[in-house]
ZAMARGU-4260 file (C-alpha; in steps of 0.2 Angstrom, whole numbers, plus 5000, padded with zeros to 4 digits):
<rodrens>
0) 5652/5014/5191 | 5663/5022/5177 | 5651/5036/5175 | 5651/5040/5193 | 5670/5041/5193
5) 5670/5052/5178 | 5657/5063/5187 | 5669/5065/5202 | 5683/5070/5191 | 5673/5083/5182
10) 5676/5101/5189 | 5658/5106/5184 | 5652/5094/5197 | 5661/5102/5211 | 5655/5119/5205
15) 5637/5113/5205 | 5640/5105/5222 | 5647/5121/5229 | 5632/5131/5222 | 5620/5119/5230
20) 5629/5121/5247 | 5629/5140/5245 | 5610/5141/5242 | 5606/5128/5256 | 5616/5137/5269
25) 5614/5155/5263 | 5595/5156/5261 | 5591/5151/5279 | 5606/5162/5285 | 5598/5176/5276
30) 5581/5173/5283 | 5589/5173/5300 | 5598/5189/5298 | 5583/5198/5291 | 5572/5192/5306
35) 5586/5198/5318 | 5588/5214/5309 | 5569/5217/5309 | 5568/5213/5328 | 5583/5225/5332
40) 5575/5239/5321 | 5559/5237/5329 | 5566/5242/5346 | 5572/5258/5339 | 5559/5263/5327
45) 5541/5259/5322 | 5535/5242/5314 | 5534/5249/5297 | 5552/5254/5296 | 5557/5238/5304
50) 5548/5227/5291 | 5557/5237/5277 | 5574/5234/5286 | 5571/5216/5286 | 5566/5215/5268
55) 5581/5226/5263 | 5593/5214/5272 | 5585/5198/5264 | 5584/5205/5246 | 5601/5212/5246
60) 5608/5196/5253 | 5599/5186/5239 | 5606/5197/5226 | 5624/5194/5233 | 5620/5175/5234
65) 5615/5174/5216 | 5631/5183/5210 | 5641/5171/5221 | 5633/5156/5213 | 5634/5163/5195
70) 5653/5166/5198 | 5655/5149/5205 | 5647/5141/5190 | 5658/5150/5178 | 5647/5164/5171
75) 5655/5180/5165 | 5647/5193/5174 | 5653/5207/5162 | 5643/5201/5148 | 5628/5197/5159
80) 5628/5215/5167 | 5629/5222/5149 | 5614/5212/5143 | 5605/5217/5159 | 5608/5235/5156
85) 5600/5234/5139 | 5586/5224/5146 | 5584/5237/5161 | 5581/5251/5149 | 5567/5241/5140
90) 5560/5236/5157 | 5560/5254/5163 | 5549/5260/5149 | 5538/5245/5151 | 5536/5247/5170
95) 5532/5265/5172 | 5517/5260/5183 | 5528/5250/5195 | 5541/5264/5196 | 5527/5277/5200
100) 5521/5265/5214 | 5539/5264/5221 | 5541/5283/5221 | 5523/5284/5229 | 5529/5271/5242
105) 5544/5281/5246 | 5533/5296/5250 | 5521/5286/5260 | 5535/5279/5271 | 5542/5297/5273
110) 5526/5306/5276 | 5519/5291/5287 | 5500/5296/5286 | 5496/5279/5294 | 5505/5265/5301
115) 5503/5246/5302 | 5489/5242/5313 | 5479/5258/5309 | 5461/5257/5301 | 5460/5268/5286
120) 5447/5272/5273 | 5454/5273/5255 | 5441/5278/5242 | 5427/5270/5253 | 5436/5254/5257
125) 5439/5252/5275 | 5452/5240/5282 | 5466/5236/5294 | 5484/5240/5287 | 5494/5224/5287
130) 5509/5230/5278 | 5516/5245/5269 | 5528/5240/5255 | 5536/5249/5240 | 5523/5244/5228
135) 5507/5243/5238 | 5498/5243/5254 | 5490/5227/5260 | 5474/5228/5270 | 5461/5217/5279
140) 5443/5223/5278 | 5431/5223/5292 | 5423/5207/5284 | 5440/5199/5283 | 5444/5201/5265
145) 5462/5204/5259 | 5465/5219/5248 | 5480/5225/5240 | 5480/5244/5236 | 5494/5251/5224
150) 5503/5265/5232 | 5500/5277/5217 | 5481/5275/5220 | 5483/5280/5239 | 5494/5295/5235
155) 5480/5301/5222 | 5465/5297/5234 | 5459/5304/5250 | 5464/5293/5264 | 5456/5294/5281
160) 5466/5287/5295 | 5451/5282/5307 | 5462/5276/5322 | 5475/5290/5321 | 5469/5298/5337
165) 5465/5289/5353 | 5447/5297/5354 | 5434/5300/5340 | 5416/5308/5340 | 5401/5299/5333
170) 5388/5311/5325 | 5370/5304/5326 | 5356/5312/5317 | 5339/5312/5326 | 5323/5318/5319
175) 5307/5321/5330 | 5290/5327/5326 | 5286/5346/5325 | 5274/5344/5340 | 5289/5340/5351
180) 5297/5353/5363 | 5315/5357/5357 | 5322/5360/5374 | 5315/5344/5381 | 5322/5334/5367
185) 5340/5342/5368 | 5339/5338/5387 | 5335/5320/5384 | 5349/5318/5371 | 5361/5324/5384
190) 5355/5313/5398 | 5356/5298/5386 | 5374/5302/5382 | 5378/5304/5400 | 5371/5287/5404
195) 5380/5277/5391 | 5395/5268/5398 | 5405/5269/5381 | 5402/5288/5379 | 5416/5299/5387
200) 5412/5312/5400 | 5426/5324/5392 | 5425/5331/5380 | 5406/5335/5383 | 5393/5328/5370
205) 5389/5340/5357 | 5370/5343/5354 | 5364/5354/5340 | 5347/5359/5334 | 5351/5357/5315
210) 5337/5361/5304 | 5318/5362/5301 | 5317/5347/5290 | 5303/5342/5278 | 5295/5331/5290
215) 5304/5333/5306 | 5314/5344/5318 | 5332/5338/5315 | 5345/5336/5329 | 5363/5330/5330
220) 5370/5321/5345 | 5389/5320/5344 | 5396/5308/5357 | 5415/5306/5360 | 5422/5289/5363
225) 5438/5278/5364 | 5442/5272/5346 | 5441/5254/5352 | 5423/5256/5358 | 5415/5261/5341
230) 5404/5246/5339 | 5399/5245/5357 | 5394/5263/5357 | 5385/5262/5340 | 5374/5248/5345
235) 5370/5254/5363 | 5366/5272/5360 | 5355/5270/5345 | 5345/5257/5356 | 5345/5270/5371
240) 5338/5284/5360 | 5324/5273/5354 | 5319/5266/5371 | 5321/5282/5380 | 5311/5292/5367
245) 5297/5279/5368 | 5297/5279/5387 | 5295/5299/5387 | 5282/5299/5373 | 5294/5308/5360
250) 5289/5304/5342 | 5303/5300/5331 | 5298/5307/5315 | 5295/5298/5298 | 5291/5306/5281
255) 5274/5315/5280 | 5265/5322/5265 | 5251/5334/5267 | 5240/5340/5253 | 5233/5358/5254
260) 5221/5365/5240 | 5223/5383/5245 | 5211/5395/5254 | 5200/5400/5239 | 5197/5382/5233
265) 5185/5370/5241 | 5193/5354/5249 | 5194/5339/5237 | 5179/5328/5239 | 5182/5311/5246
270) 5169/5298/5244 | 5170/5279/5249 | 5160/5268/5237 | 5156/5250/5242 | 5155/5238/5228
275) 5148/5221/5227
</rodrens>
C-alpha cells in the first residue's frame, strides 16, 4: 500500500483527478446548455439558426473546458498558443478548401435560399435538407440515401428549392395523332384536370397547343397542386389521361415513319416471296 500512499501525496494525482471531474461534469453540462439554447432560439428564429446557436454554445464551451483542464494539469498556455499560431498559419494554407466552404456556409446562412425540411435539387441530386452547417449541407435523398454536399459546391451550382412555395405546377406533355380534333383534345384535358381531386381549381389549369411534332400534335397540360400532393397527382393524372383518351377514342401518338418516293417516281415495288 506504500505506492498508494505515495500517489495520494502527489500533487499531480489531484491535478489529474480535478481534470477528470471537470470533464465528467463539464461535458454533460455543456450538452444541456447547448440543447437549452437551441430550444430557446427556436422559439424566436428558424430551426437552422437554432441549430447553429446550439453548436456554437457547445463548441465554445468545449474550448473553454479544454483550456481549464490544460491549466489544471500545469501546461504553459503561452508556449502552446505560440506554437498554435505557427501551426495555424500552416494549416490555413493547407485548408483553403475548408475555408472556402466556411465562407460559403456563412453566405448560405445569410441568404437563406432554403431551410431545414425543404426539398432541393443540387446539380440533379434531389433530397430533403437535414442540416445546414458551416462546411456542408446534409441531405436525405428520396430513396433514403445520406448525402453531404460541400457549401462551396452549392454556392457555385444552380440550386432549385422545390418546396419553397406552397403550390407548384406540374407540366405534362401529351401527343395525339394528327387526325384528332384540336379543340376536342384541349377540352378533354381541361375536364381531366377538373375531375382530379389533387389538382387545384385555382389557379386554373394551363392548356397549350405547343407544336406540330414529327409524329404527333403536341399539347401541354399544366396542373397546379399543393406541394405535398406531388406523387398522388403524378400517378393519378397520367392514368386519368390514358383511360379518358381510350374511352373517347383519342389516339395517343407514337413515332411514325412514312416513305414517299416523289410524284415523278413510281412506287417502290414490294413483292412477297414464299420459300420452302
